[in-house]
VEXNUZA-113701 format. One record per residue (C-alpha): residue number from 1; residue in three letters; x, y, z. Coordinates in steps of 0.05 Angstrom, whole numbers, padded with zeros to 5 digits. Layout:
BEGIN
+------+------+--------+--------+--------+
: resi : resn :     px :     py :     pz :
+------+------+--------+--------+--------+
:  NUM :  ALA :      X :      Y :      Z :
...
+------+------+--------+--------+--------+
END
This chain:
BEGIN
+------+------+--------+--------+--------+
: resi : resn :     px :     py :     pz :
+------+------+--------+--------+--------+
:    1 :  MET : -00670 :  00523 : -00237 :
:    2 :  LEU : -00615 :  00494 : -00193 :
:    3 :  GLU : -00544 :  00512 : -00210 :
:    4 :  LEU : -00479 :  00512 : -00172 :
:    5 :  LYS : -00451 :  00583 : -00170 :
:    6 :  PRO : -00376 :  00591 : -00183 :
:    7 :  MET : -00373 :  00653 : -00138 :
:    8 :  PRO : -00413 :  00642 : -00074 :
:    9 :  GLN : -00444 :  00702 : -00040 :
:   10 :  THR : -00409 :  00728 :  00021 :
:   11 :  CYS : -00449 :  00737 :  00084 :
:   12 :  SER : -00447 :  00812 :  00073 :
:   13 :  GLN : -00477 :  00804 :  00003 :
:   14 :  GLY : -00529 :  00756 :  00028 :
:   15 :  LEU : -00549 :  00804 :  00083 :
:   16 :  LYS : -00560 :  00860 :  00032 :
:   17 :  TYR : -00609 :  00817 : -00006 :
:   18 :  PHE : -00642 :  00793 :  00059 :
:   19 :  TYR : -00656 :  00863 :  00084 :
:   20 :  GLU : -00682 :  00885 :  00016 :
:   21 :  ALA : -00729 :  00825 :  00012 :
:   22 :  LYS : -00762 :  00839 :  00079 :
:   23 :  SER : -00780 :  00765 :  00084 :
:   24 :  VAL : -00790 :  00763 :  00160 :
:   25 :  LEU : -00864 :  00777 :  00173 :
:   26 :  LYS : -00866 :  00769 :  00249 :
:   27 :  SER : -00826 :  00739 :  00305 :
:   28 :  GLU : -00827 :  00722 :  00379 :
:   29 :  ILE : -00789 :  00688 :  00436 :
:   30 :  VAL : -00817 :  00618 :  00449 :
:   31 :  ALA : -00841 :  00605 :  00521 :
:   32 :  PHE : -00819 :  00543 :  00560 :
:   33 :  GLU : -00833 :  00517 :  00630 :
:   34 :  GLY : -00795 :  00470 :  00675 :
:   35 :  PHE : -00724 :  00498 :  00679 :
:   36 :  GLU : -00729 :  00567 :  00709 :
:   37 :  ASN : -00655 :  00570 :  00728 :
:   38 :  LYS : -00628 :  00544 :  00662 :
:   39 :  ASP : -00627 :  00566 :  00590 :
:   40 :  ILE : -00666 :  00529 :  00537 :
:   41 :  TYR : -00640 :  00537 :  00466 :
:   42 :  ASN : -00616 :  00505 :  00400 :
:   43 :  PRO : -00677 :  00460 :  00392 :
:   44 :  SER : -00700 :  00409 :  00342 :
:   45 :  VAL : -00755 :  00430 :  00295 :
:   46 :  PRO : -00824 :  00415 :  00327 :
:   47 :  PHE : -00853 :  00349 :  00303 :
:   48 :  LYS : -00916 :  00307 :  00312 :
:   49 :  TRP : -00909 :  00239 :  00344 :
:   50 :  ASN : -00970 :  00197 :  00365 :
:   51 :  ASP : -01015 :  00259 :  00363 :
:   52 :  GLU : -00968 :  00300 :  00408 :
:   53 :  GLU : -00931 :  00362 :  00385 :
:   54 :  ILE : -00860 :  00355 :  00411 :
:   55 :  ILE : -00795 :  00392 :  00410 :
:   56 :  VAL : -00726 :  00371 :  00437 :
:   57 :  CYS : -00683 :  00427 :  00466 :
:   58 :  ARG : -00614 :  00438 :  00493 :
:   59 :  VAL : -00618 :  00455 :  00567 :
:   60 :  GLU : -00559 :  00480 :  00609 :
:   61 :  ALA : -00537 :  00532 :  00659 :
:   62 :  ARG : -00515 :  00600 :  00634 :
:   63 :  ASP : -00443 :  00590 :  00658 :
:   64 :  SER : -00435 :  00518 :  00632 :
:   65 :  GLU : -00436 :  00477 :  00568 :
:   66 :  ARG : -00454 :  00412 :  00604 :
:   67 :  SER : -00519 :  00401 :  00567 :
:   68 :  ASN : -00580 :  00356 :  00567 :
:   69 :  ALA : -00627 :  00344 :  00508 :
:   70 :  VAL : -00697 :  00347 :  00538 :
:   71 :  PHE : -00765 :  00330 :  00507 :
:   72 :  PHE : -00820 :  00382 :  00513 :
:   73 :  LYS : -00892 :  00378 :  00490 :
:   74 :  LYS : -00939 :  00433 :  00467 :
:   75 :  GLN : -00991 :  00451 :  00519 :
:   76 :  GLN : -01036 :  00509 :  00499 :
:   77 :  ASN : -00988 :  00566 :  00479 :
:   78 :  LYS : -00926 :  00541 :  00515 :
:   79 :  TRP : -00879 :  00482 :  00518 :
:   80 :  VAL : -00875 :  00439 :  00581 :
:   81 :  VAL : -00830 :  00381 :  00599 :
:   82 :  ARG : -00857 :  00316 :  00570 :
:   83 :  PRO : -00867 :  00266 :  00627 :
:   84 :  ASN : -00829 :  00200 :  00628 :
:   85 :  SER : -00785 :  00219 :  00569 :
:   86 :  PRO : -00711 :  00201 :  00566 :
:   87 :  VAL : -00658 :  00255 :  00576 :
:   88 :  PHE : -00594 :  00251 :  00536 :
:   89 :  GLU : -00527 :  00284 :  00551 :
:   90 :  LEU : -00525 :  00317 :  00483 :
:   91 :  GLN : -00518 :  00387 :  00454 :
:   92 :  ASP : -00559 :  00415 :  00397 :
:   93 :  PRO : -00611 :  00359 :  00387 :
:   94 :  PHE : -00645 :  00346 :  00321 :
:   95 :  VAL : -00697 :  00297 :  00295 :
:   96 :  THR : -00720 :  00263 :  00231 :
:   97 :  VAL : -00763 :  00203 :  00213 :
:   98 :  ILE : -00737 :  00147 :  00170 :
:   99 :  GLY : -00785 :  00090 :  00155 :
:  100 :  ASP : -00828 :  00083 :  00217 :
:  101 :  GLU : -00773 :  00103 :  00265 :
:  102 :  LEU : -00758 :  00168 :  00300 :
:  103 :  ILE : -00685 :  00188 :  00293 :
:  104 :  LEU : -00655 :  00233 :  00347 :
:  105 :  GLY : -00586 :  00262 :  00339 :
:  106 :  GLY : -00542 :  00308 :  00380 :
:  107 :  VAL : -00471 :  00326 :  00396 :
:  108 :  ARG : -00435 :  00287 :  00451 :
:  109 :  VAL : -00376 :  00325 :  00479 :
:  110 :  PHE : -00314 :  00298 :  00514 :
:  111 :  TRP : -00286 :  00335 :  00574 :
:  112 :  GLU : -00216 :  00339 :  00603 :
:  113 :  ASN : -00199 :  00382 :  00663 :
:  114 :  GLY : -00264 :  00420 :  00656 :
:  115 :  ARG : -00253 :  00436 :  00583 :
:  116 :  ILE : -00284 :  00408 :  00519 :
:  117 :  VAL : -00229 :  00373 :  00481 :
:  118 :  SER : -00269 :  00338 :  00426 :
:  119 :  TRP : -00339 :  00317 :  00405 :
:  120 :  CYS : -00379 :  00271 :  00360 :
:  121 :  THR : -00450 :  00265 :  00335 :
:  122 :  ASP : -00492 :  00207 :  00363 :
:  123 :  PHE : -00555 :  00180 :  00331 :
:  124 :  TYR : -00611 :  00143 :  00367 :
:  125 :  LYS : -00672 :  00109 :  00336 :
:  126 :  GLY : -00736 :  00075 :  00358 :
:  127 :  LYS : -00810 :  00069 :  00347 :
:  128 :  SER : -00825 :  00103 :  00412 :
:  129 :  ILE : -00792 :  00162 :  00448 :
:  130 :  GLU : -00785 :  00120 :  00511 :
:  131 :  ARG : -00744 :  00066 :  00474 :
:  132 :  LEU : -00693 :  00103 :  00433 :
:  133 :  SER : -00627 :  00065 :  00426 :
:  134 :  LEU : -00558 :  00087 :  00400 :
:  135 :  PHE : -00544 :  00060 :  00330 :
:  136 :  LEU : -00492 :  00106 :  00300 :
:  137 :  THR : -00435 :  00152 :  00320 :
:  138 :  GLY : -00407 :  00199 :  00268 :
:  139 :  PRO : -00334 :  00216 :  00254 :
:  140 :  GLY : -00296 :  00250 :  00310 :
:  141 :  ASP : -00301 :  00326 :  00315 :
:  142 :  MET : -00358 :  00331 :  00264 :
:  143 :  LYS : -00423 :  00367 :  00280 :
:  144 :  ASP : -00484 :  00382 :  00236 :
:  145 :  ILE : -00491 :  00313 :  00205 :
:  146 :  ARG : -00562 :  00303 :  00178 :
:  147 :  LEU : -00599 :  00244 :  00148 :
:  148 :  ILE : -00661 :  00242 :  00103 :
:  149 :  GLU : -00702 :  00187 :  00072 :
:  150 :  LEU : -00703 :  00199 : -00004 :
:  151 :  ALA : -00761 :  00186 : -00051 :
:  152 :  ASP : -00733 :  00117 : -00071 :
:  153 :  GLY : -00724 :  00095 :  00002 :
:  154 :  ARG : -00649 :  00106 :  00003 :
:  155 :  VAL : -00617 :  00150 :  00056 :
:  156 :  GLY : -00585 :  00217 :  00039 :
:  157 :  ILE : -00528 :  00239 :  00084 :
:  158 :  PHE : -00503 :  00311 :  00093 :
:  159 :  SER : -00437 :  00320 :  00129 :
:  160 :  ARG : -00398 :  00380 :  00154 :
:  161 :  PRO : -00323 :  00368 :  00151 :
:  162 :  HIS : -00279 :  00422 :  00180 :
:  163 :  GLY : -00207 :  00433 :  00199 :
:  164 :  ASP : -00140 :  00451 :  00169 :
:  165 :  LYS : -00148 :  00409 :  00106 :
:  166 :  ILE : -00215 :  00440 :  00090 :
:  167 :  LEU : -00189 :  00510 :  00103 :
:  168 :  GLU : -00128 :  00498 :  00060 :
:  169 :  ARG : -00167 :  00469 :  00001 :
:  170 :  TYR : -00230 :  00512 :  00002 :
:  171 :  GLY : -00212 :  00573 :  00044 :
:  172 :  CYS : -00271 :  00558 :  00090 :
:  173 :  LYS : -00272 :  00533 :  00162 :
:  174 :  ALA : -00325 :  00481 :  00145 :
:  175 :  MET : -00361 :  00456 :  00083 :
:  176 :  ILE : -00421 :  00410 :  00069 :
:  177 :  GLY : -00414 :  00341 :  00039 :
:  178 :  PHE : -00466 :  00294 :  00010 :
:  179 :  THR : -00472 :  00220 : -00004 :
:  180 :  ILE : -00525 :  00166 : -00007 :
:  181 :  GLU : -00530 :  00097 :  00024 :
:  182 :  ASN : -00581 :  00043 :  00007 :
:  183 :  SER : -00609 :  00038 :  00077 :
:  184 :  LEU : -00602 :  00065 :  00147 :
:  185 :  SER : -00562 :  00003 :  00168 :
:  186 :  GLU : -00509 :  00020 :  00116 :
:  187 :  VAL : -00496 :  00090 :  00143 :
:  188 :  THR : -00429 :  00089 :  00179 :
:  189 :  ALA : -00378 :  00139 :  00206 :
:  190 :  LYS : -00335 :  00122 :  00145 :
:  191 :  SER : -00390 :  00136 :  00095 :
:  192 :  ILE : -00404 :  00203 :  00129 :
:  193 :  GLU : -00330 :  00221 :  00131 :
:  194 :  ASN : -00321 :  00203 :  00057 :
:  195 :  ALA : -00381 :  00242 :  00032 :
:  196 :  PRO : -00359 :  00285 : -00028 :
:  197 :  ILE : -00358 :  00360 : -00016 :
:  198 :  ILE : -00413 :  00402 : -00049 :
:  199 :  GLU : -00370 :  00458 : -00078 :
:  200 :  GLY : -00391 :  00530 : -00090 :
:  201 :  GLN : -00426 :  00540 : -00023 :
:  202 :  PHE : -00388 :  00590 :  00020 :
:  203 :  ALA : -00342 :  00648 :  00008 :
:  204 :  SER : -00270 :  00647 :  00033 :
:  205 :  GLY : -00264 :  00653 :  00108 :
:  206 :  GLU : -00337 :  00634 :  00120 :
:  207 :  TRP : -00371 :  00568 :  00134 :
:  208 :  GLY : -00438 :  00535 :  00146 :
:  209 :  GLY : -00477 :  00471 :  00155 :
:  210 :  CYS : -00544 :  00436 :  00148 :
:  211 :  ASN : -00594 :  00435 :  00205 :
:  212 :  HIS : -00660 :  00410 :  00177 :
:  213 :  LEU : -00678 :  00370 :  00114 :
:  214 :  GLN : -00746 :  00362 :  00080 :
:  215 :  LEU : -00763 :  00324 :  00017 :
:  216 :  MET : -00801 :  00369 : -00032 :
:  217 :  ASN : -00857 :  00345 : -00078 :
:  218 :  ASN : -00808 :  00346 : -00136 :
:  219 :  ASN : -00760 :  00301 : -00096 :
:  220 :  ARG : -00709 :  00356 : -00086 :
:  221 :  ILE : -00686 :  00369 : -00015 :
:  222 :  ALA : -00704 :  00434 :  00021 :
:  223 :  ILE : -00649 :  00451 :  00069 :
:  224 :  ALA : -00649 :  00500 :  00127 :
:  225 :  GLY : -00581 :  00512 :  00158 :
:  226 :  HIS : -00532 :  00565 :  00180 :
:  227 :  LYS : -00482 :  00609 :  00144 :
:  228 :  SER : -00428 :  00639 :  00188 :
:  229 :  ARG : -00368 :  00684 :  00195 :
:  230 :  GLU : -00323 :  00710 :  00251 :
:  231 :  GLU : -00303 :  00782 :  00263 :
:  232 :  MET : -00256 :  00816 :  00313 :
:  233 :  ILE : -00290 :  00875 :  00346 :
:  234 :  ASP : -00250 :  00914 :  00399 :
:  235 :  GLY : -00208 :  00853 :  00412 :
:  236 :  GLN : -00268 :  00807 :  00420 :
:  237 :  ALA : -00280 :  00749 :  00371 :
:  238 :  VAL : -00353 :  00756 :  00351 :
:  239 :  LEU : -00389 :  00700 :  00314 :
:  240 :  HIS : -00443 :  00717 :  00263 :
:  241 :  TYR : -00490 :  00659 :  00251 :
:  242 :  TYR : -00546 :  00671 :  00201 :
:  243 :  SER : -00603 :  00624 :  00184 :
:  244 :  MET : -00599 :  00604 :  00112 :
:  245 :  ALA : -00636 :  00560 :  00062 :
:  246 :  PHE : -00620 :  00526 : -00004 :
:  247 :  VAL : -00648 :  00470 : -00047 :
:  248 :  PHE : -00607 :  00409 : -00068 :
:  249 :  ASP : -00621 :  00357 : -00122 :
:  250 :  PRO : -00595 :  00289 : -00098 :
:  251 :  ILE : -00594 :  00263 : -00170 :
:  252 :  THR : -00559 :  00319 : -00208 :
:  253 :  LEU : -00522 :  00343 : -00146 :
:  254 :  LYS : -00539 :  00415 : -00165 :
:  255 :  MET : -00561 :  00466 : -00113 :
:  256 :  SER : -00591 :  00535 : -00109 :
:  257 :  PRO : -00552 :  00593 : -00078 :
:  258 :  CYS : -00549 :  00595 : -00002 :
:  259 :  GLU : -00600 :  00649 :  00017 :
:  260 :  ILE : -00600 :  00684 :  00085 :
:  261 :  ILE : -00671 :  00679 :  00113 :
:  262 :  CYS : -00665 :  00702 :  00185 :
:  263 :  THR : -00617 :  00739 :  00231 :
:  264 :  ARG : -00612 :  00752 :  00306 :
:  265 :  ASP : -00640 :  00822 :  00297 :
:  266 :  SER : -00703 :  00791 :  00266 :
:  267 :  PHE : -00724 :  00774 :  00337 :
:  268 :  PRO : -00736 :  00813 :  00401 :
:  269 :  GLN : -00673 :  00830 :  00440 :
:  270 :  GLY : -00649 :  00781 :  00493 :
:  271 :  PRO : -00588 :  00756 :  00531 :
:  272 :  ALA : -00526 :  00723 :  00503 :
:  273 :  LYS : -00488 :  00667 :  00535 :
:  274 :  GLN : -00423 :  00704 :  00519 :
:  275 :  PRO : -00409 :  00772 :  00486 :
:  276 :  GLY : -00383 :  00737 :  00424 :
:  277 :  LEU : -00449 :  00701 :  00414 :
:  278 :  LYS : -00496 :  00760 :  00412 :
:  279 :  ASP : -00506 :  00755 :  00336 :
:  280 :  VAL : -00521 :  00680 :  00332 :
:  281 :  THR : -00583 :  00645 :  00304 :
:  282 :  PHE : -00573 :  00570 :  00304 :
:  283 :  THR : -00628 :  00544 :  00258 :
:  284 :  ALA : -00672 :  00487 :  00281 :
:  285 :  GLY : -00712 :  00484 :  00216 :
:  286 :  LEU : -00773 :  00506 :  00178 :
:  287 :  LEU : -00846 :  00484 :  00181 :
:  288 :  ARG : -00876 :  00502 :  00114 :
:  289 :  ASN : -00947 :  00529 :  00112 :
:  290 :  ASN : -01000 :  00526 :  00057 :
:  291 :  ASP : -01003 :  00602 :  00046 :
:  292 :  GLY : -00933 :  00616 :  00019 :
:  293 :  THR : -00902 :  00626 :  00088 :
:  294 :  ALA : -00861 :  00582 :  00134 :
:  295 :  ASP : -00847 :  00583 :  00209 :
:  296 :  ILE : -00773 :  00581 :  00226 :
:  297 :  TYR : -00748 :  00559 :  00295 :
:  298 :  THR : -00679 :  00577 :  00317 :
:  299 :  GLY : -00634 :  00583 :  00377 :
:  300 :  LEU : -00617 :  00655 :  00396 :
:  301 :  SER : -00548 :  00674 :  00424 :
:  302 :  ASP : -00543 :  00607 :  00460 :
:  303 :  CYS : -00596 :  00629 :  00510 :
:  304 :  GLN : -00666 :  00627 :  00480 :
:  305 :  ILE : -00709 :  00600 :  00424 :
:  306 :  GLY : -00743 :  00644 :  00372 :
:  307 :  ARG : -00798 :  00631 :  00322 :
:  308 :  ALA : -00811 :  00674 :  00261 :
:  309 :  THR : -00860 :  00671 :  00204 :
:  310 :  ILE : -00824 :  00684 :  00138 :
:  311 :  LYS : -00837 :  00680 :  00064 :
:  312 :  ASP : -00827 :  00608 :  00043 :
:  313 :  PRO : -00757 :  00607 :  00012 :
:  314 :  PHE : -00768 :  00539 : -00022 :
:  315 :  LEU : -00833 :  00555 : -00059 :
:  316 :  LYS : -00798 :  00584 : -00121 :
:  317 :  TYR : -00761 :  00518 : -00130 :
:  318 :  GLU : -00825 :  00477 : -00127 :
:  319 :  ILE : -00874 :  00516 : -00171 :
:  320 :  GLY : -00871 :  00497 : -00244 :
:  321 :  TYR : -00819 :  00442 : -00237 :
+------+------+--------+--------+--------+
END
């Protein structure tokens, strides 16, 4: 049963349930080739396109945030750069398919005197990877916008507004909004910005967002995302980003509780881009299996990509519907 909870779990409460559930079965660092002197992280979920298994990743130097979104293809047990593919100046790429078109999104940042001053989310579409064209730019300073084709052909839109107004009203740094448009051509920055907030998601002082959307066989939406908080440790601001999952009904607008499904310590140890990012998993998404498990892909500490096999968090919302 889906039901909005009046008192959302804090990250600490969610972690308690996560460690008790022991839902992570195995994990590893994913191997890539082609950028030996740069970090590869915060990927899209792997996807099939014209019989190729592909993933799009954020690639950048350790001491920089000037990023490229690069296409890789699966070759035996590793990922290699996909030849003749476009490269986009985007952070944190993500993909979906709507109709017969591939949708690629990512964060475009604006620089001033060597500093990031603002950003937006750009969306490209096309029937081939080589011919993706820009068709939508989201509202200014908004990340983690995600689109999904619903069962009736309409397009569901998840937003992630943040800022002083959100903090004042909800006590959270960022929330998740949802709305529906009749078609992809009707999705605009205004419709994204005006998406009503889904209340009852995050505890005061915490925040989160959607990263990957899948339509379930009962027409609910399975959502993998992140649930986050900040902590001061010895004068250092440390971000805690946990992979989380919940299920949302686009008709009733009810949702399941946000459940932590993976943490940085679920994976082998590795480097962090900065000390404050050592406890970050930035979820790419889940590939559901037929045996009650799912494979989660996630960025690790802004340096690497991890893959873990976990108990499928969506199965209980699909059985017996």
